[in-house]
C-alpha positions as CSV (number, residue, x, y, z in Angstrom):
1,X,-26.3,5.6,-7.5
2,X,-29.2,3.5,-6.5
3,X,-29.9,0.8,-3.9
4,X,-30.9,-1.8,-6.4
5,X,-28.0,-4.1,-7.4
6,X,-27.3,-4.2,-11.1
7,X,-25.7,-7.2,-12.9
8,X,-22.4,-5.4,-13.0
9,X,-22.6,-4.7,-9.3
10,X,-23.3,-8.2,-8.3
11,X,-20.2,-10.3,-7.7
12,X,-20.1,-14.0,-7.1
13,X,-17.6,-13.5,-4.3
14,X,-18.7,-12.7,-0.8
15,X,-16.7,-11.8,2.3
16,X,-16.5,-15.4,3.5
17,X,-15.5,-17.2,0.3
18,X,-11.9,-17.8,1.4
19,X,-9.0,-16.5,3.3
20,X,-8.1,-13.8,0.8
21,X,-9.7,-13.8,-2.7
22,X,-7.5,-12.5,-5.5
23,X,-9.8,-9.5,-6.0
24,X,-9.3,-8.4,-2.4
25,X,-5.6,-8.0,-3.0
26,X,-6.5,-5.3,-5.6
27,X,-9.5,-3.8,-3.8
28,X,-7.7,-2.8,-0.6
29,X,-4.6,-1.2,-2.2
30,X,-6.9,0.7,-4.6
31,X,-8.9,2.0,-1.7
32,X,-5.8,2.9,0.3
33,X,-4.2,4.9,-2.5
34,X,-7.5,6.6,-3.2
35,X,-8.0,7.5,0.4
36,X,-4.4,8.8,0.6
37,X,-5.1,11.2,-2.3
38,X,-8.3,12.5,-0.9
39,X,-7.1,12.9,2.7
40,X,-4.0,14.7,1.4
41,X,-6.3,17.6,0.3
42,X,-7.7,18.1,3.8
43,X,-4.4,19.9,4.9
44,X,-3.0,21.1,1.6
45,X,-4.6,24.5,1.8
46,X,-3.0,25.9,5.0
47,X,0.3,26.8,3.4
48,X,-1.4,28.1,0.2
49,X,-3.8,30.6,1.9
50,X,-1.5,33.6,1.8
51,X,-0.9,33.2,-1.9
52,X,-4.6,32.6,-2.6
53,X,-5.6,35.6,-0.6
54,X,-3.3,37.8,-2.6
55,X,-4.1,36.3,-6.0
56,X,-7.9,36.3,-5.5
57,X,-8.0,39.7,-3.7
58,X,-9.8,38.3,-0.6
59,X,-9.3,38.9,3.1
60,X,-7.6,36.4,5.5
61,X,-10.9,35.6,7.2
62,X,-12.6,34.9,3.8
63,X,-9.7,32.7,2.7
64,X,-10.0,30.7,5.9
65,X,-13.3,29.4,4.7
66,X,-11.5,27.2,2.1
67,X,-10.3,25.2,5.1
68,X,-13.3,25.7,7.5
69,X,-15.9,24.8,4.8
70,X,-14.0,21.6,4.1
71,X,-14.0,20.6,7.7
72,X,-17.7,21.5,8.1
73,X,-18.8,19.4,5.2
74,X,-16.7,16.5,6.4
75,X,-18.4,16.7,9.9
76,X,-21.9,16.8,8.3
77,X,-21.5,14.0,5.8
78,X,-19.5,11.5,7.8
79,X,-22.4,10.6,10.2
80,X,-24.5,9.7,7.1
81,X,-21.9,7.2,5.7
82,X,-23.1,4.5,8.0
83,X,-26.5,4.6,6.2
84,X,-24.9,4.9,2.8
85,X,-22.7,1.8,3.3
86,X,-25.6,-0.3,4.5
87,X,-28.0,0.9,1.7
88,X,-25.6,0.7,-1.3
89,X,-22.9,-1.6,-2.7
90,X,-19.3,-0.8,-1.9
91,X,-18.5,-0.4,-5.6
92,X,-21.4,2.1,-6.0
93,X,-20.3,4.1,-3.0
94,X,-16.6,4.2,-4.2
95,X,-17.5,5.4,-7.6
96,X,-19.8,8.1,-6.2
97,X,-17.1,9.2,-3.7
98,X,-14.2,9.3,-6.2
99,X,-16.4,11.0,-8.8
100,X,-17.3,13.8,-6.4
101,X,-13.7,14.2,-5.3
102,X,-12.5,14.3,-8.9
103,X,-15.2,16.8,-9.9
104,X,-14.4,19.0,-7.0
105,X,-10.7,18.9,-7.9
106,X,-11.5,19.9,-11.5
107,X,-13.6,22.8,-10.2
108,X,-10.7,24.0,-8.0
109,X,-8.2,23.7,-10.8
110,X,-10.4,25.7,-13.2
111,X,-11.7,28.2,-10.6
112,X,-11.9,31.7,-11.9
113,X,-12.6,33.2,-8.5
114,X,-13.2,32.5,-4.8
115,X,-16.8,31.4,-5.0
116,X,-16.0,28.8,-7.6
117,X,-13.0,27.6,-5.6
118,X,-15.1,27.3,-2.5
119,X,-17.7,25.2,-4.4
120,X,-14.9,22.9,-5.6
121,X,-13.6,22.5,-2.0
122,X,-17.2,21.6,-0.8
123,X,-17.6,18.9,-3.5
124,X,-14.1,17.6,-2.7
125,X,-15.1,17.3,1.0
126,X,-18.2,15.2,0.3
127,X,-16.1,12.6,-1.5
128,X,-13.4,12.7,1.1
129,X,-15.9,12.2,4.0
130,X,-17.2,9.0,2.4
131,X,-13.8,7.5,1.6
132,X,-12.3,6.7,5.0
133,X,-15.5,4.9,6.4
134,X,-15.7,3.0,3.1
135,X,-12.1,1.9,3.5
136,X,-12.5,0.7,7.1
137,X,-15.8,-1.1,6.4
138,X,-14.3,-2.9,3.4
139,X,-11.3,-4.1,5.4
140,X,-13.5,-5.4,8.2
141,X,-15.6,-7.3,5.7
142,X,-12.7,-8.8,3.7
143,X,-9.8,-9.4,6.1
144,X,-9.8,-12.2,8.6
145,X,-9.7,-11.0,12.3
146,X,-6.3,-12.6,12.9
147,X,-4.7,-10.5,10.1
148,X,-6.7,-7.4,10.6
149,X,-4.1,-5.5,12.6
150,X,-1.5,-5.3,9.8
151,X,-4.1,-4.1,7.3
152,X,-5.6,-1.5,9.6
153,X,-2.0,-0.4,10.1
154,X,-2.1,0.7,6.5
155,X,-5.0,2.9,7.3
156,X,-2.8,4.6,9.9
157,X,-0.4,5.4,7.1
158,X,-3.2,7.2,5.3
159,X,-4.4,9.0,8.4
160,X,-1.0,10.2,9.5
161,X,1.2,10.6,6.5
162,X,-1.3,12.3,4.2
163,X,-2.0,15.2,6.6
164,X,1.7,15.5,7.3
165,X,2.7,15.6,3.7
166,X,0.0,18.0,2.6
167,X,1.6,21.3,3.9
168,X,5.1,20.3,2.7
169,X,3.8,19.3,-0.7
170,X,1.9,22.5,-1.0
171,X,5.0,24.5,-0.1
172,X,7.1,22.7,-2.8
173,X,4.4,23.2,-5.5
174,X,4.0,26.9,-4.7
175,X,7.7,27.5,-4.8
176,X,7.7,26.7,-8.6
177,X,4.0,26.7,-9.8
178,X,0.7,28.5,-9.5
179,X,-1.6,27.5,-6.7
180,X,-4.0,25.9,-9.2
181,X,-1.5,23.1,-9.7
182,X,-2.0,21.9,-6.2
183,X,-5.3,20.5,-7.8
184,X,-4.0,20.1,-11.3
185,X,-1.3,17.6,-10.3
186,X,-3.9,15.6,-8.2
187,X,-6.5,15.5,-10.9
188,X,-4.9,12.8,-13.1
189,X,-4.2,10.6,-10.1
190,X,-7.9,10.9,-9.0
191,X,-9.1,10.0,-12.5
192,X,-6.8,7.0,-12.5
193,X,-8.0,5.9,-9.1
194,X,-11.6,6.3,-10.2
195,X,-11.0,4.3,-13.4
196,X,-9.2,1.4,-11.8
197,X,-11.7,1.3,-8.9
198,X,-14.6,1.1,-11.3
199,X,-12.9,-1.8,-13.1
200,X,-11.6,-3.9,-10.2
201,X,-13.5,-3.1,-7.0
202,X,-16.0,-5.8,-6.2
203,X,-18.9,-5.8,-3.7
204,X,-18.2,-7.3,-0.2
205,X,-21.5,-6.4,1.5
206,X,-25.1,-7.1,0.9
207,X,-27.2,-3.9,0.9
208,X,-30.5,-4.0,2.7
209,X,-33.5,-1.7,2.0
210,X,-33.9,1.2,4.4
211,X,-35.1,4.7,4.5
212,X,-33.2,7.8,5.6
213,X,-34.6,9.9,8.4
214,X,-34.2,13.5,7.2
215,X,-34.8,14.9,10.7
216,X,-31.7,13.0,11.8
217,X,-29.7,14.4,8.9
218,X,-30.8,18.0,9.7
219,X,-30.0,17.6,13.4
220,X,-26.6,16.0,12.8
221,X,-25.7,18.9,10.5
222,X,-26.4,21.3,13.4
223,X,-24.7,19.0,15.9
224,X,-21.5,18.0,14.3
225,X,-21.3,21.1,12.0
226,X,-21.9,23.4,15.0
227,X,-19.2,21.7,17.1
228,X,-16.6,21.6,14.4
229,X,-17.3,25.2,13.3
230,X,-17.2,26.5,16.9
231,X,-14.1,24.7,17.9
232,X,-12.4,25.6,14.6
233,X,-13.3,29.3,15.2
234,X,-11.8,29.2,18.7
235,X,-8.7,27.7,17.1
236,X,-8.3,30.5,14.7
237,X,-9.8,29.0,11.6
238,X,-13.2,30.6,11.6
239,X,-13.9,34.0,10.1
240,X,-17.7,33.6,10.1
241,X,-20.5,35.8,11.5
242,X,-21.5,33.3,14.3
243,X,-19.7,33.6,17.6
244,X,-17.9,30.3,18.3
245,X,-19.4,29.9,21.8
246,X,-22.9,30.2,20.3
247,X,-22.0,27.6,17.6
248,X,-20.7,25.2,20.2
249,X,-23.8,25.7,22.4
250,X,-26.1,25.0,19.4
251,X,-24.0,22.0,18.5
252,X,-24.2,20.6,22.0
253,X,-28.0,20.9,22.2
254,X,-28.4,19.5,18.7
255,X,-26.1,16.6,19.7
256,X,-28.4,15.7,22.6
257,X,-31.4,15.7,20.3
258,X,-29.5,13.6,17.7
259,X,-28.6,11.0,20.3
260,X,-32.2,10.8,21.5
261,X,-33.5,10.5,18.0
262,X,-31.0,7.7,17.1
263,X,-31.9,5.7,20.2
264,X,-35.6,5.7,19.2
265,X,-34.9,4.9,15.5
266,X,-32.4,2.1,16.1
267,X,-35.2,0.0,17.7
268,X,-36.6,-0.3,14.2
269,X,-33.2,-0.5,12.4
270,X,-33.7,3.0,11.0
271,X,-31.0,5.0,12.8
272,X,-28.8,7.3,10.7
273,X,-25.9,6.5,13.0
274,X,-26.5,3.4,15.1
275,X,-25.3,4.2,18.6
276,X,-25.4,0.5,19.7
277,X,-21.8,0.5,18.8
278,X,-21.1,2.0,22.3
279,X,-22.6,-1.1,23.9
280,X,-19.2,-2.6,23.3
281,X,-17.1,-1.6,26.3
282,X,-13.9,-1.9,24.3
283,X,-15.3,0.2,21.5
284,X,-16.2,3.0,23.9
285,X,-12.9,2.9,25.8
286,X,-10.9,2.8,22.5
287,X,-12.8,5.6,20.8
288,X,-12.3,7.7,23.9
289,X,-8.6,7.2,23.7
290,X,-8.6,7.8,20.0
291,X,-10.4,11.1,20.6
292,X,-7.7,12.2,23.1
293,X,-4.9,11.1,20.7
294,X,-6.4,13.1,17.9
295,X,-6.6,16.1,20.2
296,X,-3.0,15.8,21.0
297,X,-2.0,15.2,17.3
298,X,-3.9,18.1,15.8
299,X,-3.2,20.4,18.8
300,X,0.5,19.8,18.4
301,X,0.3,20.2,14.6
302,X,-1.1,23.7,15.1
303,X,1.2,24.7,18.0
304,X,4.5,23.7,16.5
305,X,4.3,25.8,13.3
306,X,3.2,28.8,15.4
307,X,6.1,28.2,17.7
308,X,8.7,27.7,15.0
309,X,7.5,30.7,12.9
310,X,6.6,33.3,15.6
311,X,9.1,32.4,18.3
312,X,12.1,30.9,16.5
313,X,11.4,32.8,13.2
314,X,11.7,29.9,10.7
315,X,10.0,30.4,7.3
316,X,7.0,28.3,6.1
317,X,8.9,25.8,4.0
318,X,11.5,25.2,6.7
319,X,8.7,24.6,9.2
320,X,6.9,22.1,6.9
321,X,10.1,20.2,6.3
322,X,10.9,20.1,10.0
323,X,7.5,18.4,10.7
324,X,7.7,16.0,7.8
325,X,9.9,13.4,9.5
326,X,7.4,12.9,12.2
327,X,4.5,12.1,9.8
328,X,6.7,9.8,7.7
329,X,7.9,8.0,10.9
330,X,4.3,7.3,11.9
331,X,3.6,5.9,8.5
332,X,6.7,3.7,8.4
333,X,6.0,2.1,11.8
334,X,2.3,1.5,11.2
335,X,2.6,-1.8,9.3
336,X,4.9,-3.2,12.0
337,X,2.6,-2.0,14.7
338,X,-0.3,-3.8,12.9
339,X,1.7,-7.1,12.8
340,X,2.6,-6.8,16.5
341,X,-1.1,-6.2,17.3
342,X,-2.1,-9.4,15.5
343,X,0.5,-11.3,17.7
344,X,0.3,-9.5,21.0
345,X,-3.0,-7.7,21.3
346,X,-3.5,-4.1,22.1
347,X,-2.1,-3.6,25.6
348,X,1.6,-4.2,25.0
349,X,1.4,-1.5,22.4
350,X,-1.1,1.0,23.7
351,X,0.3,1.3,27.2
352,X,3.9,2.1,26.1
353,X,2.6,4.3,23.4
354,X,0.5,6.4,25.8
355,X,3.4,6.6,28.2
356,X,5.7,7.9,25.4
357,X,3.1,10.5,24.3
358,X,2.8,11.8,27.8
359,X,6.6,11.9,28.3
360,X,7.1,13.8,25.1
361,X,4.3,16.3,25.8
362,X,6.0,17.0,29.2
363,X,9.3,17.5,27.3
364,X,7.6,20.0,25.0
365,X,6.7,22.1,28.0
366,X,10.4,23.0,28.1
367,X,10.4,24.7,24.7
368,X,11.6,28.3,25.0
369,X,13.1,31.0,22.8
370,X,16.5,29.1,22.5
371,X,15.3,25.5,21.9
372,X,17.5,23.8,19.2
373,X,15.8,22.7,16.0
374,X,17.1,19.2,16.3
375,X,15.4,18.8,19.7
376,X,12.1,20.0,18.3
377,X,12.3,17.5,15.4
378,X,13.4,14.7,17.7
379,X,10.5,15.3,20.1
380,X,8.0,15.5,17.3
381,X,9.3,12.2,15.8
382,X,9.0,10.5,19.3
383,X,5.5,11.9,19.7
384,X,4.4,10.4,16.4
385,X,5.9,7.0,17.4
386,X,3.9,7.1,20.6
387,X,0.7,8.0,18.7
388,X,1.5,5.3,16.1
389,X,1.7,2.7,18.8
390,X,-1.8,3.7,19.8
391,X,-3.8,4.4,16.6
392,X,-3.7,1.0,14.9
393,X,-4.4,-1.1,18.1
394,X,-7.2,1.2,19.2
395,X,-8.9,1.4,15.9
396,X,-8.6,-2.3,15.1
397,X,-9.7,-3.4,18.5
398,X,-12.7,-0.9,18.6
399,X,-14.1,-1.9,15.2
400,X,-13.2,-5.6,15.6
401,X,-15.4,-5.8,18.7
402,X,-18.5,-5.0,16.7
403,X,-20.9,-7.3,14.9
404,X,-20.6,-7.2,11.1
405,X,-24.0,-5.4,10.9
406,X,-22.5,-2.4,12.8
407,X,-19.2,-2.2,10.9
408,X,-20.3,0.7,8.8
409,X,-21.8,2.6,11.7
410,X,-18.6,2.1,13.8
411,X,-16.5,3.4,10.9
412,X,-18.7,6.5,10.7
413,X,-18.3,7.1,14.4
414,X,-14.5,6.9,14.1
415,X,-14.6,9.4,11.3
416,X,-16.9,11.8,13.2
417,X,-14.8,11.5,16.3
418,X,-11.7,12.3,14.3
419,X,-13.2,15.5,13.0
420,X,-14.7,16.8,16.2
421,X,-11.6,15.8,18.4
422,X,-9.2,17.3,15.9
423,X,-11.1,20.6,15.9
424,X,-11.5,20.5,19.7
425,X,-7.8,19.8,20.3
426,X,-6.8,22.7,18.0
427,X,-9.3,25.0,19.8
428,X,-8.1,24.0,23.3
429,X,-4.4,24.4,22.6
430,X,-4.8,27.7,20.6
431,X,-7.3,29.2,23.1
432,X,-5.0,28.5,26.1
433,X,-2.0,29.7,24.2
434,X,-3.7,32.9,23.2
435,X,-5.0,33.7,26.7
436,X,-1.7,32.9,28.3
437,X,0.2,35.0,25.8
438,X,-2.1,38.0,26.4
439,X,-1.5,37.6,30.1
440,X,2.3,37.6,29.7
441,X,2.1,40.7,27.4
442,X,0.0,42.4,30.0
443,X,2.8,41.7,32.5
444,X,5.3,43.5,30.2
445,X,7.1,40.6,28.6
446,X,8.4,41.1,25.0
447,X,6.2,39.6,22.3
448,X,8.5,36.6,21.5
449,X,8.9,35.6,25.1
450,X,5.1,36.1,25.8
451,X,4.4,33.7,22.9
452,X,6.9,31.2,24.1
453,X,5.2,31.4,27.6
454,X,1.8,30.9,26.1
455,X,2.9,27.8,24.1
456,X,4.5,26.4,27.3
457,X,1.1,26.7,29.1
458,X,-0.7,25.0,26.2
459,X,1.7,22.1,26.1
460,X,1.2,21.9,29.9
461,X,-2.5,21.4,29.3
462,X,-1.9,18.6,26.8
463,X,0.7,16.9,29.1
464,X,-1.8,16.9,32.0
465,X,-4.6,15.4,29.8
466,X,-2.1,12.7,28.6
467,X,-1.6,11.4,32.1
468,X,-5.4,10.6,32.3
469,X,-5.2,9.0,28.9
470,X,-2.3,6.8,30.1
471,X,-4.3,5.6,33.1
472,X,-7.2,4.7,30.8
473,X,-5.0,2.4,28.6
474,X,-4.9,-0.2,31.4
475,X,-8.6,-0.9,30.7
476,X,-8.0,-1.7,27.1
477,X,-8.5,-5.4,26.2
478,X,-8.7,-7.5,23.0
479,X,-12.4,-8.0,22.5
480,X,-13.8,-11.2,20.9
481,X,-14.7,-10.4,17.3
482,X,-18.2,-9.4,16.8
483,X,-19.3,-9.7,20.5
484,X,-17.8,-6.7,22.3
485,X,-16.8,-9.1,25.1
486,X,-13.3,-10.0,26.3
487,X,-12.5,-13.7,26.1
488,X,-10.6,-15.1,29.0
489,X,-7.6,-16.1,26.8
490,X,-7.2,-12.5,25.6
491,X,-7.6,-10.8,28.9
492,X,-3.9,-11.2,29.6
493,X,-3.3,-9.0,26.5
């Protein structure tokens, strides 16, 4: 992959040749399917870890690195995707991302032991980290602003359904096949996506020569890697030698240095991650709400399985199947939310969505040792509806408020925020639950009741934060495309 366009990389079409060139109708579906496949692998390992630990003869803490390493690599690579998408053609970046993901999947399928499997997961993660920013940037460059909502709604399907389906799919595969087939069944799909993408994806951006600041790359690795590792360790997915508090401290200091460095470099258009995206008020507000939403989503996804298995004593497969309707519901409503966004703007969707999320989190604080399964499934489905009403309008409005030159950096910021907020949400919910459970055990409560009490306190934290998020939604506006400013005609939305 080089920055010099080759004849095969050059395409006569550009982003402004027409309302929707025929090639675009192939490009976006291909990117969506490819992104779905790669994101699916981010959550597929959770259910498989017990079987892997037994088959490979490794400890639980060692096995957790198959998940933690994936998250760490994602957090380190995503900030650099803004540079990659400006420096290279879309087609080049896609081929590189899918090639890495396919190679990583092959390594995992053939892995004779833990070290080989971990290497495959790392290679998979590099390809996965590039794919979502690539998809968002391509949509922003090919889809007219007035139809962007419905297309971004399809991204919400990838972001919500793929992580939800991952654990259920893994459970089904493991019930009949060896763990290697979690990768073996994905491999031909990845190869097909790579082949079709290489044949049909055209270039929609014009790369410009630039150099990469290696100091920024190094500092970003400590910043985002440290934060994700620290939060993940607090949330029970660590297993490493570094205390999570120390990792978070290092990450926070490195983040300050990273921000200072980017502000200096962006004056000469050399920033690894251009922070001028935050000059758009709507981008800043929307990304803040996206962060809170992802904290609620990932925190709930970690708490509900713990509650259902440790308090209500359901098995892993039953738990996965119970959570599946929520993920599917979010995916089903996403296209409709996108169309409504194009017609109504963000506020008529985001405000009711945030209100619903807050109401459901308060309802979840009533969970106890006797809560019916139907009520749990219903609340989870309603929560995903509320989050679905928020994700597409917030992401579309945030990225649409930027100038085209900042699309790739805005997409990279979204991906980075998703990783850090997801890890932080998981850590916050689990840490509060663990501390409260320990307190209840100290008071003499039985273990099951103590766990239920800890989960109650954790949901109480989430519900309290959701009230603040609901208040912030009243500041969301439809920004004029590429300006970051709110036109008078759109202010009513």
